[in-house]
N, C-alpha and C positions, 0 to 999 in steps of 0.2 A: 503493499499499500505506499502510495506516494505521501510524503510529508510536506510537500510544497503547499503554500497558501494559494488559494484560488484568487485569481484578479477580481477586481470589481466589475460588474457587468450586469446584464438584465437580470440574472439570477441571484445576484447579491447586491443590495442596495447601498448606496454610499452613506458614509457616516452621517452627513447632514440632510439625508433625505427626508421627506415628511413622514412623520410617524415615530421617528427616532428620537432620543432625549433631547438632542440640540434643537429640535422644532417645537418641543412642548411649551417652552416659555412663551413663545409668540402665539400659540394657540390660546394659552391661558390668558394672555393679556388681551386678545381680542374678546374671549368670553366675558372677562371682567368688564371691559368697557361697554359690550352689549348689555351686561347685567346692570350695570351702573345707569345708563341712558334709558333702558327700559323701565327700570324702577322709577326714576324721576318723571318720566312720561305718565306712568300708571298713577304716580302719585298726584300729579296734576289733575288727572282724570277722576280719581277718587274724591278729590276736594270738590270738583265740579258736580260730581253726583250728589254729595252730601248737600251742597248749596241748593241744587235743583229739588232735593227732597223737601225742603222748606220745614224741616221739623227741629232746626237748631243748628247752631255753628260748632265747629270744632273747638276744644278749649283755648288753643292759641288765638283763634280769631274772636272769640268772646272777649279775651283780654285786649286784643288790638281794638275792637270796637269800644270797649269801656274806655280805655286811654284816650281814643279818638274823641270820643265825647267830653271827656274831661279837659282835653288840652285844645279842642278846636282845630287840631290838625287832621288831615285826610287819613284814612285807614292805611293808604299805601306808604305815607311818610312815616307813620307810626310803626308799621311793620319793619321798615328799613332800620328805623332807631333801635327798635327792640332787637333786632337780628344783630347789629353792631354791639349791642350791650351784652347780649348772650355770649357772643364771640369773646369779650373781654372776661366773661366768666370762665372760659376754658383755661384761662393762664394757671389758677391753682391746680388744675387737673393735669397739667402738662400736656394739654391736647394741642394738636397742630393741625391747621387747616390743609386740605388737599384738593385734588380735582373735584372730588364728590362735593366738598363745602362749596367751592364756587360755582359748580354746575348746578347745585341746588337752588341757588339764588335765581339763576337764569332760566332754567329749563321748567321748573315747576309751574311758575307764573305763566310762561307762554303756553304750556300744555294745557293749563287750567282755562285760560282765555280762549283757546282753540276749541276745547270742549264744549264750553258754554254757548259757542256760536251754532253747535250742531244738535246739542242736547235740549229738546224742548222741555219746557216746565210741566211736570206731570200734574193731573187733576185728580183730586180723590185720594183717601188715605190708602186704599187698595193699591195705588200705583206708587205713593209717596213712601210708603213703609219699605218695600223691597228695593226700590232705588236707594234709599238711605242705607239700609243694611248691606247693599252690594258696595256702597262707596266705603263704609267702614271696613268691611273685609278686605277690599282691594287696597285701602290705605296701609293695613298690616302686610299684605303682600308686598306692596311697594317698598315699604320700609325695609323689609328682610332682604329684599333684591339689592337695593343700592347700598345698604351699609355693609352687607356681606360682600360686596364687590371689593372693598377694602381700598377705596379711594379717599376715605375720610367721610365722616357723617356731615349732614347739614349742621348749621349752628344750633338748633333746638335739639336735634338728636345727639350732638356732641355732648351736651349737659347729661343726657341719659346714660351714654357709654362711660363718661368721665366719672360719674356718681357711682356706676357699677364697678369700676375698677377700683375707686377709692374706698369704697365700702364692702365690697364682696357680696353685696345683696344681689339678687337675680334681676334680670331685665325686666321680667314681669312686674315685680314689686316697685322697682325704681321708677319705671315708666309710669305706672299707675299713680305713684304719689306726685310725681311731677305734674301730670295732667289734672289731679285734683287740686294741687296748689294753684295752677294756672287758671283753671275755671273758676275757683272760688274768688280769686283776686279779680278776675274779669267781671264776675257777676256783682261783686261789692262796688265796682266802678261803674256799674250800669250796663254792662254787656248783655246781650240776649242769650237766654239759656233755654233750651227745649229738650224733648225726649231724646234726640239724637246727640245732643251734648253728654247727657248722662250715659246713653249706651256706648258713645265712642270712648268716654273716660273710663268706664269699666272694662271695655273690650280691648282696647289698642295695646295694653301691656302684654296679656297672654298671647294675643295675635302676632305682635313683634317679636317675642321670644320664640315662638313656634317657627316663623318664617326665618328668622336669623339663622337657625339651626338647620332648616330645610334647604336654604340656598347657600350654606357655607361652603367655600371653596378651600381645597387642600392649601395648607401653609406652605410658603416658600422660605428657604433660608434668608435670613437678613431682611431688613426693612421693617417698616411698621405695618401692622396687620390689624384688622378687626375681624375675628373669626369666632363664630358661635359653635361651641361645642357642649357636650355634657349629656346627663341622663335627663328623662323627660321633665324631671322636676327642677332642673336647674340649667343654666347656660353660662359659659365661661367665655368671656371675650379676651382674646390675648392680643397684646401689642406687638 
């Protein structure tokens, strides 16, 4: 039997051929980018569905509305100011903005506006309730998609992941506490609270934890990552 090594050819792929280890980082980057922007677009769509449902605002928008009425500023200006303040709150948690953080600001608003142009306002509770429920569930899906892509969370979700790492508490508990605090503050400032607000506040924590784990990508050596792992009762985000 000959011991000569066979030359590379049709029956033997080159070392850098697609499907070999060298090609995998490119494929995973493409998947991460797809996951990031799909998540952000779906997040905007979910916000549009909740708004069209007409049964109440999400907790952060309750806060934005309350601050808008208190200050006389538009909700757009208030949202920008709150986002900047929330980014400052990242400093104690040593969180760093990423592509996902910047894209969060740009893509979600555009996707929401585009969705509102094509989604009609439903009439009757028989339609409003499922539309709202779909928006809440889709929001959890979108949150898991874009955060698990590991390009950095949005300003408000960064508080969730930062508190999770600092306290060791589950994503489910941290997210729920944050949402309850925000919606209570918004209500006291005059923001509108409805059945959808309460449903979102109670549901988004468990939904975010489940979908963070569901869409988690394999860790890569080096770099900062946000990866959901763990048993059904707990998620661990690793940096």
